[in-house]
C-alpha positions in Angstrom: -17.6 9.3 7.3 -17.9 8.2 10.3 -17.4 10.1 13.1 -14.1 8.3 14.7 -10.8 8.8 13.5 -8.8 6.2 11.2 -5.3 6.1 11.8 -4.3 5.5 8.3 -1.4 3.0 7.6 2.0 3.6 7.8 4.2 3.6 4.7 6.1 0.7 6.0 2.7 -1.0 6.2 1.9 -0.2 3.4 5.0 -1.3 1.5 5.3 -4.8 3.4 1.6 -5.4 1.7 2.8 -4.3 -1.5 5.8 -7.2 -1.3 3.5 -9.6 -0.3 1.8 -9.0 -3.2 5.1 -9.1 -5.5 5.9 -12.6 -3.7 3.3 -14.5 -3.7 2.8 -14.4 -7.1 6.9 -15.0 -8.0 6.4 -17.8 -5.7 3.6 -18.9 -8.1 5.8 -17.5 -11.2 2.9 -15.5 -12.3 1.9 -11.9 -12.7 -0.1 -10.3 -11.0 -3.9 -10.9 -11.3 -6.4 -8.2 -12.7 -7.4 -7.8 -9.2 -4.0 -8.1 -7.1 -3.3 -5.3 -9.7 -5.9 -2.7 -8.6 -4.9 -3.9 -5.1 -1.2 -2.8 -5.5 -2.4 0.0 -7.9 -4.4 1.9 -4.5 -1.7 0.5 -2.1 0.7 2.7 -4.0 -1.2 5.7 -4.3 -1.7 5.0 -0.5 1.9 4.5 0.4 2.7 8.0 -2.1 0.4 9.7 -0.1 1.3 8.5 3.1 5.0 9.4 2.5 4.2 12.8 2.0 2.2 13.3 4.8 5.4 11.7 6.5 7.0 14.1 5.2 5.0 17.2 6.0 5.2 16.1 9.7 8.4 16.2 9.5 9.4 19.6 8.1 
């Protein structure tokens, strides 16, 4: 691990990235590629974690 603390992306930023993947595929009228599916799964997992962290801070 590196010494400096990196701020995790916000749920909104992750949500935008997820939406961008789907929009790009939709414009080209194709399903997500295997690479895009991998990225999507990572983004969704990160988004779920980020929303839980935000709820934890809000409590």
